[in-house]
ChimeraX commands (.cxc) that place a marker at each C-alpha (Angstrom):
marker #1 position 123.70,140.37,99.24 radius 0.5
marker #1 position 125.79,140.00,96.11 radius 0.5
marker #1 position 123.54,137.11,95.10 radius 0.5
marker #1 position 120.39,139.23,95.39 radius 0.5
marker #1 position 119.20,138.51,98.92 radius 0.5
marker #1 position 116.21,140.59,100.01 radius 0.5
marker #1 position 116.92,140.26,103.73 radius 0.5
marker #1 position 119.78,139.36,106.06 radius 0.5
marker #1 position 118.78,136.89,108.79 radius 0.5
marker #1 position 120.91,136.28,111.87 radius 0.5
marker #1 position 120.36,133.10,113.88 radius 0.5
marker #1 position 120.59,132.26,116.64 radius 0.5
marker #1 position 119.51,135.75,117.62 radius 0.5
marker #1 position 120.31,136.32,121.30 radius 0.5
marker #1 position 124.08,135.76,121.30 radius 0.5
marker #1 position 124.48,137.89,118.16 radius 0.5
marker #1 position 122.45,141.02,118.91 radius 0.5
marker #1 position 125.59,143.15,118.57 radius 0.5
marker #1 position 126.32,141.60,115.16 radius 0.5
marker #1 position 122.71,142.12,114.12 radius 0.5
marker #1 position 123.01,145.83,114.87 radius 0.5
marker #1 position 126.30,146.10,112.97 radius 0.5
marker #1 position 124.82,144.35,109.91 radius 0.5
marker #1 position 121.81,146.65,109.97 radius 0.5
marker #1 position 123.95,149.78,110.31 radius 0.5
marker #1 position 126.58,148.85,107.74 radius 0.5
marker #1 position 124.51,147.35,104.95 radius 0.5
marker #1 position 121.23,149.23,105.44 radius 0.5
marker #1 position 119.10,146.35,104.22 radius 0.5
marker #1 position 116.14,144.67,105.92 radius 0.5
marker #1 position 117.52,142.62,108.79 radius 0.5
marker #1 position 115.85,139.89,110.85 radius 0.5
marker #1 position 116.66,137.95,114.00 radius 0.5
marker #1 position 115.57,134.33,114.39 radius 0.5
marker #1 position 115.27,132.69,117.80 radius 0.5
marker #1 position 116.13,129.00,117.67 radius 0.5
marker #1 position 114.30,126.46,119.85 radius 0.5
marker #1 position 116.88,126.55,122.65 radius 0.5
marker #1 position 116.54,130.32,122.97 radius 0.5
marker #1 position 112.76,130.01,123.05 radius 0.5
marker #1 position 112.91,127.38,125.80 radius 0.5
marker #1 position 115.37,129.47,127.82 radius 0.5
marker #1 position 113.15,132.57,127.65 radius 0.5
marker #1 position 110.04,130.57,128.59 radius 0.5
marker #1 position 111.81,128.97,131.57 radius 0.5
marker #1 position 113.20,132.29,132.79 radius 0.5
marker #1 position 109.77,133.92,132.53 radius 0.5
marker #1 position 108.14,131.01,134.37 radius 0.5
marker #1 position 110.64,131.49,137.22 radius 0.5
marker #1 position 109.99,135.24,137.32 radius 0.5
marker #1 position 113.54,136.10,136.26 radius 0.5
marker #1 position 112.44,138.26,133.33 radius 0.5
marker #1 position 109.38,139.73,131.70 radius 0.5
marker #1 position 108.65,137.61,128.65 radius 0.5
marker #1 position 106.83,140.48,126.92 radius 0.5
marker #1 position 109.93,142.68,127.13 radius 0.5
marker #1 position 112.19,140.02,125.66 radius 0.5
marker link #1:1,2 radius 0.2
marker link #1:2,3 radius 0.2
marker link #1:3,4 radius 0.2
marker link #1:4,5 radius 0.2
marker link #1:5,6 radius 0.2
marker link #1:6,7 radius 0.2
marker link #1:7,8 radius 0.2
marker link #1:8,9 radius 0.2
marker link #1:9,10 radius 0.2
marker link #1:10,11 radius 0.2
marker link #1:11,12 radius 0.2
marker link #1:12,13 radius 0.2
marker link #1:13,14 radius 0.2
marker link #1:14,15 radius 0.2
marker link #1:15,16 radius 0.2
marker link #1:16,17 radius 0.2
marker link #1:17,18 radius 0.2
marker link #1:18,19 radius 0.2
marker link #1:19,20 radius 0.2
marker link #1:20,21 radius 0.2
marker link #1:21,22 radius 0.2
marker link #1:22,23 radius 0.2
marker link #1:23,24 radius 0.2
marker link #1:24,25 radius 0.2
marker link #1:25,26 radius 0.2
marker link #1:26,27 radius 0.2
marker link #1:27,28 radius 0.2
marker link #1:28,29 radius 0.2
marker link #1:29,30 radius 0.2
marker link #1:30,31 radius 0.2
marker link #1:31,32 radius 0.2
marker link #1:32,33 radius 0.2
marker link #1:33,34 radius 0.2
marker link #1:34,35 radius 0.2
marker link #1:35,36 radius 0.2
marker link #1:36,37 radius 0.2
marker link #1:37,38 radius 0.2
marker link #1:38,39 radius 0.2
marker link #1:39,40 radius 0.2
marker link #1:40,41 radius 0.2
marker link #1:41,42 radius 0.2
marker link #1:42,43 radius 0.2
marker link #1:43,44 radius 0.2
marker link #1:44,45 radius 0.2
marker link #1:45,46 radius 0.2
marker link #1:46,47 radius 0.2
marker link #1:47,48 radius 0.2
marker link #1:48,49 radius 0.2
marker link #1:49,50 radius 0.2
marker link #1:50,51 radius 0.2
marker link #1:51,52 radius 0.2
marker link #1:52,53 radius 0.2
marker link #1:53,54 radius 0.2
marker link #1:54,55 radius 0.2
marker link #1:55,56 radius 0.2
marker link #1:56,57 radius 0.2
view
């Protein structure tokens, strides 16, 4: 942010959702989460097995 960043991106996203919320609350700047390929594959596999609703994730 001191270097002029327009957005703070957190990746991988899923294991750091708590950190993402803290960044958003503390710095009050646009914040983004980025799912890496392993997270994408894990969500797809879990949805294919009926373990979660892909649309809700």
